[in-house]
N, C-alpha and C positions, 0 to 999 in steps of 0.2 A: 504494500500500500504506500503510495506516494504521500509524504507529509505535506500539509498545507502551510506554506510560509506566510507570515504577515507581510502586508504590503508596506512600502516605505511611508505612505500616507498614514496607515494605521499606527505604525511605530512612532511617527512624529506626533500624532494626536495623543497617544498614550503618554509620551514623554512630556508634552505640554500640560496634560492633566496632572501628572504626578508632580511636576515642577511647581505648578500653581498651588497644589495642596501643601507641599513642603515649604514653599517660599514664604519669607516673612515680609515681603514687600507690601502685601495688602494690609498687614497689621501696622507697619510703619506709616502707610498712607492714612489709615483710619486715625491713628494718634495725631498725625499732622493736621488732619482736617478738624479734629476736636480741639487741639491745644496749640496748633501752630508750632509744634515741637520739632526740633532738628532731629534727623535720623540717628545721629550719634547718641543723643540723650535718650531717645526711645529704646535704642538697642541696649544701652547701659542700664536704664532704670526699669524697663518692663520686660523686654525679651530675654536678655541673658540671665537675669535673676530668676525668671520663671523656669527657663530651661534647666538651670542649675538645680532648682528645687526638685524638679521631676527626676532628673538623672541621679541626684544624690540620694533621694528617697528610695528609688528603685534599688540602688546599690546596697543600701543599709536596711531595707524593709524587714528582713527576717530578724535582725538584731534589735531594731527599734520596737518591734511588736511582739517579741517573745516574752514568755513568763519571766518574772524576776524573783529569784530566791532571796529570802530575807536573812542575810548573813549575820545580822546582829540580833536575831530573835532568840538566841540562847540555845542550850542543848535540848531542853524539853520541847519548845515550840519549833526551833529551827531544824534540829537533827531528827528527833523522834516524831514531831508533828509535821515535818516537811513544809513548814510555812512558806508561802510564796504568794504573789499576786498576779492575776491575769489581766491583760489589757484588752478590754472589751469595748466595742463601739457603743456610743451613747444612743444612737438611733438615727433619726432623720435630722440633718443639720440645715440651717438656713444661713447662707453667706451673702451679705450685702456689700457690693463693691462700691468703690469711691470713684469720683471723676478725675482726680488729679493723677492717679496711676491706675487707670480703669482696667488694664489687663492684669497687672501684677497682683493687685489687692483682691481681685475676683478669683484668680487661678491659684495663687500660692496657698491660701488656706484650703482650697479645694483639694490640692494634693494631699495635705495632711488629713483631711476628713476621709478621703477615699482610702488612704493607707490605714487609717484606724478601723475601716470597715463600715463606715456610715454611708447611707444614701444621702444625696445632697440636692437641695434646691438653691440655685445661684440666681441672685438678683443683681445684674450689673447696673451701674449708674445710668439713669435716664438722661443725665446732663451731658455725658459724653456720648452723643447720639450715634456717631459713626462707629465707634468701638462697640457699642451695644448691639447694633445691627450685625456687625461682623461676628461677634460672639454667638449671637442667635443662629446665624448661618452655620458656623463651625460646629456648634453643639448638636444641631439637628443632623448634620452630615456625619460626624466622626465619633460621637460619644454614645454610650449605651443608655437609652431612655428609661430602662428599668432601674437604673441606679442614679442617673444624673438628669435633672431637668433645669431648664432656664426659664425664668419669668421676667418679662419686660414691663415697663411702665413706671408710674410714680408710686410713692409710698404715702399712705395716709396714717397719721398717728396723732395722738393727743399729748401735748407736752411742749417742752422748750424746743425752739427751732434748732438747737445745737445738740439735741439728744443723740444723734447719730454721728457726732463729730469725734474724731480721734486726734488729739493734738494738745494745744495749749499755748500760752505765751512763753515760748522757750527763750530763756535769757542767755546772753553771752558775756562772760566776765573777762575783760581785757585788762590785765594788771601791768603795773609799771615795769616789772621784770621780764616781760614777754619779748619774744622776737616780733617786733612790730611789723616787719615786712611779711613774715609768714602769716600773722594774724590778719593783716589787711587783705592779702590775696585770697585766703580761704573764706573769710567772712563775706567778701564781695562776691565770690564765686557761688557761695551757697544761696545768696539772695537772687543771683542771676539765673540759676538752674530752675527750669520749669516755671520761670517768672515768679519764683518765691512760693509756688503752690505745692509745698511739701510739708507734711505734718510734723516732721522733725526739724523744720527750718528755724533759723534764728528769728525771733520776733523783734527783739530789741537788744542793743549792746550797751553795757556799762564800760566806761573807760576811765581809768584813773587820771586825774588832772595833769600829771607829768607827761603823759603820752597822747593825750586827746588830739592835739593839733597834728602831730606826726601821723597818727592813725588815719585821720580824715584825709590828709594829703595823699597817703599811699592807697587808700581805698578808691579815691577818685581816679588815681592813675590806673589801677587794675580794672576798674569798670570801663575806662576808655579803651584799654587793651582788648577787653572782651567784645567791644562793639566796633573795633576799628575796621572790620569788613562789612559794616552795616548791621541792621537789626535782624537779619534773616536767621541768625544763630540763636535768637532768643524766642522763647515760647510766648504765646499770647494768653490773656486771661480767658478762662473757659467760657464765660457767657457775659452778656451785657449786664445782667443782674449783679454778678460778682465784680465786674468792672466798675459799675456805679458805686458799689459798697466801698471798694478800696479808694476810689477817687474822693468819695465823701469824707472818709477818714483823713485824707491828705488835705482837702480844702478846709477842714475845720481845725487843723492843728494850729497851736500857738507858737510852735517852734520855728526855726529858721531853716529853709530849704537851701542847703549848701551845694547840692549836686542833683541834676536831673529835674524831675517835676513835670516833664512833658508827657502827653498821652494822646491817644487817638481812639475814640470810642468805636468808630466804624470798623477798624481792624482789631480792636480790643488790645491795643499795645500800650503798655505803661513802661516808660523809661526807668531804669534803676535810679532810685532816689534816696538821698541821705538827708535826714533832718536832725539838726542839733538843737540844744536848748530845750529838751523835753522834760516835763514833770509828770508825776504819776497820774494827775488828773487830765492829761492831754487826751485828745481824741484818739491819737495813735496808740495809747495805752489802754483804751476802753475795751478792746477785744482783740482776739488773735487777728493779725493783719492778713495773712495768707496771700501775700503779694510782694512785689519787688521794692517795698519801702523799708528803710532801715532807720528807726528812731535811735539817736545817740544820746545817752545820759551820762554826764560827767559826774562821777561819784567815787568815793573810796570803796575799798572792798567791804568794809563794815556797813557802809550806807547801802551798797548794792545788795548785800545779804538781807538787810532789814526790809528793803523794798520787795525783794523776791519772795520773802516769807509771808508778805501781806497779800500775795496773789495766789490763785489756785496752783496746785502742783503741776508742773509742765511735763510733757512727754519727753523732752530732750533738754539738755543743758550743756553749755560749752565753757571751757576755762582755758585762757591763754596765759601761761605763767611758767617761769623757770624756777620759781621758788616752791619747793615741794611742801613746805609748811603752809603757805598760803593756799595752795591747791587743796591740801587736806582739810584746811579750815572751811573752805567753801563746800567741799563734798560732805563734811560732817554736819554742816548746819543747814544745807539746802537739799530738799528732796526733789527727785525727778525720775522719770521712767528709765532714762539712760544718760550716759555722759561720754563726751569725747574731750580729752585734754590736748591742747595744742593742735586742734584740728576740728573739723565739722563733719557730721553725718557718719563718721566711720563706725561708731558703735552699732548703728542700725544695719550696717553692711556685713557684720559678722554672722554668717548664716548658721553657724553651730551654736550661737548664743541666743537666749530668749530675748524677744523684742516685744515691748509693751509699755504701758504707762502705770501710773500710780494715782490714786485719788480721782480727781476730775478728768485726768488725761486719758484714762481707759482702764479696763480690767482684763486680766489674763495676758498671756504671751503667745507668740507663735514664732515660726522659723523651724524648718526641718523637723527634727524629733520633737521639738516643743509644740509644733502644730499637731502632731499625732496625740500628744498628751492632752491638748485642748479638747479633742473630740473623743477622748477615751475615759472609760470608767475603770479604775484600778480595783479589781475584785479580789479580796484576800481569801485564800483557801488554806485550811489547816486540816491535816489528817492524823489525829493522835492514834497510837497503837492501842489495842484493846487492853493490854496489861496495865495501862495507865489507870484504869478504873480501880484497880486494887490499891495503887499508890495514892489515889485521890479519894479513897473511901471515906475519909473523915470530913470531906466537904459536902457530903449529903446529909440531909435532915434525917433524924433529929440531931442538932448540933451539940457539940461538947466543947466548952470554952477552953478546956485543957489542951486542945489541939490547935488553938488559934496561933500559937507561936510558930507553927510550921510555915505560915504564910508571910513571916517577917521578910522585909526587904533588906538584904545585907548592905551595910555601908562600905562598899568596896573602895571608896575614895579616901577613907581614913579621916573624914571630917570629925571634929570634936565641937561640942557645944561651947559657944563663946569665942571660937577662933575667928580671926580676921582673915582676909585673903592672903595677907603676907605670912600668916602662920601656917597656911595649908601647903606644906611642902611634900607631904607623902603622896605617892602615886598608888593606884590600885594594883591588885595582883596582876601578874603577867597574863597574856592572852591564853597561854596554855592552862594556867590554873583556873581561869574563868570558865573554861570548858571542861577540864578534867575533874575538878571537884564536884560539880553538879552531876556529871556522868557517873562517877563512882558512887555518889550518894543515891542516885535513882536506882542503880543496879542493886545496891544494898537494901533500899526500901522495898523494891519489888521482891527480893528474896525473903525478907522478913515478913512482908505482907502475905506471901504465899504460904508461910508457915503458921501465921497467926490470924489469917482471914481479915487482915486490915487493922487489927488492934495491936499497935506497937508503940513503944515510947519514944521513937526517934524524933528529934526536933531539927527541922531542916527548912531552910528557905527554898521554895520551889523554883525560884528564878535566880539565875547567876547575877 
């Protein structure tokens, strides 16, 4: 029988179909149409991060979802009872995407939810309309509808207009000991990226008086460098509504605009803008800016800490300093979801680290294995051997108080009443003794119990 070869036209058509499916061009175009974002930023912020999450989760899936033995459960529960916990799916999960990173925030948690074994309903942002339409097309074509569904449209809820917001007024502390050039370049770049529409972005910067003028000068220089080829490398504000909100904050400021300030509502472009002479009651401090405006507050470290502690806890915080004592002071006194020292955004890019907020800035964490934990119930399982019933015979009613001493918790740390921390120098028994002594005792108890039907005079702590 003569085999039937595919024609050249059929091969070309098949190749075009496969290339279109695999190509990221349509995703890049959708993100550009929604945010005016440069392909480089989209590749870095949405595509590559999402691909890494998929591939790294597949590589580590068995390890991240396997049962976990409780090594510190002791001899009775850990060895005899085989104590462990299973990672089981919570059920059906709802993932609500955001418009500033509409691909990454929708798909990255999806990876964790599916890896945990959940079925998932994904609701991409209706504000990023082009990306929403593309995701709908790809979900219907490529994903299993029995496990994954996508819902489009708006959301109706009763409550604050910021209920679904992840973020906060992230501060940046620029101290007099810092590398001013490094601080200026990284701060200005962070406000430039995605036109400042990043939940971990710097909302405002504190600068100590000694370096304020130099910092302003160098930030102006670096912003000019980012725009030297025109504004095509800078993203646009997502919508007219958000454009109007950011411009309203700028128009109502009592501070001095020292750089930028220009905008175009038709193209939704806002030039990177720096405003100095800001107070806590200024319009630019009234809410999270989420745009390319940078309020500058001249303040000492102590003053900056006091102001920051009066505001809701932010998702991110940044410190520029060469003085470790000053850095530690800020970290000790100011809470935030995450911190980058002498840089910006880096902490949120560590894929193996948990990413999330604290207080008003969000609840829970995600990223790789932590995403799986977010959608997993840890179910403890213990299987005690049957002979343990003889050992524990005295725990059944009717009770006899003469046996209560057997449940005492041993003071393995050697603490004594009235001691201070400085007095407590003793260390507990070695790891071998912590396991060996309970093991020997349980065997002895089991032997005595078998001879006396559970009535025995041994006094023993049942936990190491």
